C-alpha positions in Angstrom: 16.6 193.0 12.2 17.8 196.1 10.6 15.6 197.5 7.9 16.3 200.0 5.2 13.3 202.1 4.2 12.5 202.4 0.6 10.5 205.5 -0.3 8.6 204.5 -3.4 6.9 207.2 -5.3 4.2 205.1 -7.0 0.7 206.4 -6.6 -1.0 203.1 -6.5 -2.2 201.1 -3.6 0.2 198.4 -4.6 2.1 196.6 -5.8 9.5 197.8 -10.4 13.1 195.9 -11.0 14.8 195.3 -9.2 14.7 192.7 -10.8 11.8 192.8 -10.3 6.4 182.8 -9.8 3.6 176.6 -10.0 5.8 176.7 -13.0 4.3 178.1 -16.2 3.9 175.5 -18.9 5.9 175.7 -22.1 3.9 176.7 -25.1 3.9 175.3 -28.6 4.2 178.6 -30.4 5.6 182.0 -29.6 2.2 183.5 -30.2 0.7 181.3 -27.5 3.6 182.0 -25.3 3.3 185.8 -25.5 -0.5 185.6 -24.9 -0.3 183.4 -21.8 3.0 184.3 -20.1 2.2 187.9 -19.5 -1.4 188.1 -18.3 -0.4 191.1 -16.2 -0.8 193.3 -19.3 -4.4 192.2 -20.0 -7.4 194.4 -18.9 -10.6 192.4 -18.4 -14.0 193.8 -19.0 -14.6 193.9 -15.2 -11.4 196.0 -14.7 -11.8 199.0 -12.4 -10.3 202.3 -13.5 -10.0 204.2 -10.2 -7.0 202.2 -8.8 -8.9 200.4 -6.0 -8.5 196.7 -5.6 -11.1 194.0 -6.2 -11.4 191.2 -3.6 -9.7 187.9 -4.5 -6.5 186.0 -4.5 -3.8 187.0 -7.0 -0.8 184.9 -7.8 2.6 185.2 -9.5 5.2 182.5 -10.3 8.7 182.5 -11.7 9.2 179.9 -14.5 12.8 179.1 -14.1 15.0 177.7 -11.3 18.0 179.8 -10.5 21.6 178.5 -10.2 21.0 177.4 -6.7 17.9 175.4 -7.7 15.1 177.8 -6.5 12.3 179.7 -8.2 10.1 182.3 -6.5 6.3 182.5 -6.1 4.1 185.1 -4.5 0.4 185.7 -3.7 -1.7 188.3 -2.1 -5.3 188.1 -0.8 -7.5 191.1 -1.0 -10.6 191.6 1.1 -12.8 194.7 1.3 -10.2 196.4 -1.0 -7.3 195.7 1.4 -4.4 193.3 1.3 -5.1 190.9 4.2 -2.4 188.4 3.4 0.8 188.1 1.4 3.0 185.0 0.9 6.4 185.1 -0.8 8.7 182.2 -0.9 10.9 180.0 -3.2 10.6 176.3 -4.0 13.0 173.7 -5.5 12.3 170.9 -8.0 11.2 168.7 -5.1 8.7 171.3 -3.9 10.7 172.1 -0.8 10.4 175.7 0.4 13.4 177.9 1.0 11.8 179.2 4.2 11.9 175.6 5.6 15.4 174.8 4.5 17.4 174.7 7.7 20.8 174.4 6.0 20.1 177.4 3.7 18.9 179.4 6.7 22.0 178.7 8.7 24.4 179.4 5.8 22.8 182.6 4.8 22.3 183.9 8.4 25.9 183.2 9.2 27.0 185.1 6.1 24.7 188.2 6.1 22.8 188.1 9.4 19.4 187.1 8.1 17.8 184.0 6.4 14.7 183.2 4.4 12.8 182.2 7.6 13.0 185.8 8.7 13.2 188.0 5.7 10.5 186.3 3.6 7.9 186.8 6.4 9.2 190.2 7.1 8.6 191.4 3.5 5.1 189.9 3.4 4.2 191.5 6.8 5.5 194.8 5.6 3.3 194.8 2.5 0.2 193.9 4.6 1.0 196.6 7.1 1.7 199.3 4.6 -0.8 198.3 1.9 1.5 199.4 -0.9 4.8 198.5 -2.5 6.0 202.0 -1.6 5.7 201.0 2.1 7.8 197.8 1.9 11.1 197.9 3.7 14.2 196.3 2.2 15.7 193.8 4.5 19.4 194.3 5.1 21.3 191.3 3.9 18.4 190.3 1.5 18.5 193.2 -1.0 18.0 191.2 -4.1 15.0 189.3 -2.7 13.6 192.5 -1.4 13.8 194.2 -4.8 12.1 191.2 -6.5 9.4 191.2 -3.8 8.7 194.9 -4.4 8.5 194.4 -8.2 6.2 191.4 -7.8 4.0 193.1 -5.2 3.6 196.0 -7.7 2.4 193.6 -10.4 0.1 191.7 -8.1 -1.6 194.9 -6.9 -2.0 196.0 -10.5 -3.7 192.7 -11.2 -6.0 193.3 -8.2 -6.7 196.8 -9.5 -7.8 195.1 -12.8 -9.7 192.2 -11.1 -7.5 189.8 -13.1 -6.9 186.6 -11.1 -4.9 184.9 -13.9 -1.5 183.8 -12.5 1.3 186.1 -13.6 4.2 184.2 -15.1 7.6 185.7 -14.8 10.1 184.4 -17.3 13.0 185.1 -15.0 16.6 184.6 -16.2 15.4 184.8 -19.8 17.2 187.1 -22.3 15.1 190.1 -23.2 13.6 189.9 -26.7 14.0 192.8 -29.2 11.2 195.3 -29.4 9.6 198.3 -27.8 8.0 197.9 -24.4 5.6 200.4 -23.0 3.9 201.2 -19.7 1.4 204.0 -19.0 -0.4 205.1 -15.9 -4.1 205.8 -16.7 -4.9 208.3 -13.9 -3.4 211.8 -13.4 -1.8 212.7 -10.1 -1.0 216.4 -9.5 -1.8 216.9 -13.2 0.5 214.2 -14.6 0.7 210.5 -15.3 3.7 208.4 -16.1 4.5 207.2 -19.6 7.5 204.9 -20.1 8.9 203.1 -23.1 12.0 201.0 -23.4 13.7 199.8 -26.6 15.6 196.5 -26.7 17.9 195.4 -29.5 20.2 192.3 -29.5 19.0 191.7 -25.9 20.2 195.1 -24.7 18.3 198.2 -23.6 19.2 200.8 -26.3 16.7 203.5 -25.3 14.8 204.4 -22.2 12.1 207.1 -22.4 10.5 207.7 -19.0 8.5 210.9 -18.4 5.2 212.3 -17.2 2.5 213.8 -19.4 -0.4 216.1 -18.6 -3.9 216.1 -20.2 -2.7 218.4 -22.9 0.2 216.1 -23.8 2.8 218.4 -22.2 5.8 216.7 -20.7 6.9 217.4 -17.1 10.5 217.7 -18.3 9.3 220.7 -20.4 7.3 222.4 -17.6 9.4 225.5 -16.7 7.2 226.3 -13.7 7.4 222.8 -12.2 11.2 222.8 -12.9 11.7 226.1 -11.1 9.6 225.2 -8.0 11.1 221.7 -7.6 14.6 222.8 -8.1 14.3 225.6 -5.6 12.9 223.1 -3.0 15.1 220.0 -3.6 18.0 221.0 -5.8 16.9 219.2 -8.9 13.9 219.2 -11.3 12.4 217.0 -14.0 14.6 218.6 -16.6 17.6 217.0 -14.9 16.5 213.9 -13.1 14.3 212.4 -15.8 17.2 212.3 -18.4 19.6 211.1 -15.7 17.4 208.1 -14.9 16.9 207.2 -18.5 20.6 207.5 -19.2 21.5 205.4 -16.1 19.3 202.5 -17.2 20.8 202.3 -20.6 24.4 202.6 -19.3 24.0 200.1 -16.4 21.6 197.6 -18.2 20.5 196.7 -14.7 17.6 198.2 -12.8 19.2 197.5 -9.5 22.3 199.5 -10.5 20.3 202.6 -11.6 21.5 205.6 -9.7 19.1 207.3 -7.4 19.0 211.0 -8.2 19.5 213.2 -5.1 16.4 215.3 -4.5 14.2 213.0 -6.6 14.2 209.8 -4.6 10.5 209.0 -5.0 10.7 209.4 -8.7 13.9 207.4 -8.9 12.3 204.5 -7.0 9.2 204.7 -9.2 11.3 204.6 -12.3 13.1 201.5 -11.0 10.0 199.5 -10.2 8.4 200.3 -13.6 11.7 199.5 -15.4 11.7 196.1 -13.7 8.2 195.4 -14.9 9.2 196.4 -18.4 12.2 194.1 -18.3 9.8 191.3 -17.3 7.7 192.1 -20.3 10.8 192.1 -22.5 11.8 188.6 -21.1 8.4 187.4 -22.3 8.6 189.3 -25.6 5.2 190.9 -24.8 5.0 194.4 -26.5 1.4 195.1 -25.4 1.2 198.4 -23.5 1.0 197.8 -19.8 -1.9 199.9 -18.4 -1.5 200.9 -14.8 -4.7 201.9 -13.0 -2.9 203.9 -10.4 -4.7 205.1 -7.3 -4.7 208.8 -6.9 -5.0 210.1 -3.4 -7.0 213.3 -2.7 -5.1 216.3 -3.8 
């Protein structure tokens, strides 16, 4: 099966959009809904801060069935700080798995050359092998499911980094609620960490502010030396690619459609996966800042 490598620039042993699982229960109030639907933003007292994962089983579930009658779910198992097992699939209202649906398999495989029996296992195996969302390979013919898998893997690894075994509930297909949604890496890599905010009004993204900040509060897009060195090496720098990514998200209103900036592929992919996570937060209406305890490799 042909695979397309996705070079993700996220510095976490992971686990976007792009967009991008049992069924979460309906809550009696919006306050309860926002506090229970987005447990991925909570940091428990036992949370680590170095980006390493705590042993345990971490789960994620979509709340809503798609137009074909399926909703996704995913889990990872962590032992000795490593992902030892990943399971990604879809189920219908009768509890039947997409990976076991012979008719669906045949119809999809005839159309695009792959089916859920192959690509779901392949995605899960890819995560276990590479130990990070950045290592996951998009399966040709199953791009949408691959994007969702990468997004969900990212969030599950973040949960493992925080030792939070609460099932993550994704309010897929829901309209984004108005507000400002924020995500911040907690650890500095090469002197910078990601800060990202997204404004939503009338269900649309009106502003995207993705950047990197150093310990003095200086933005990477304002770092003249960094700009000069990167531009000489790859033809672009943060002064160009950061505004381009932010502009593309607002214009396209779809993480999957965001243009990858030539010369900044890793940063582009990192932008997309975090944007997908912010969209999930907006679908839940949860404006709590998402804290990412990203793993920083030796520099």
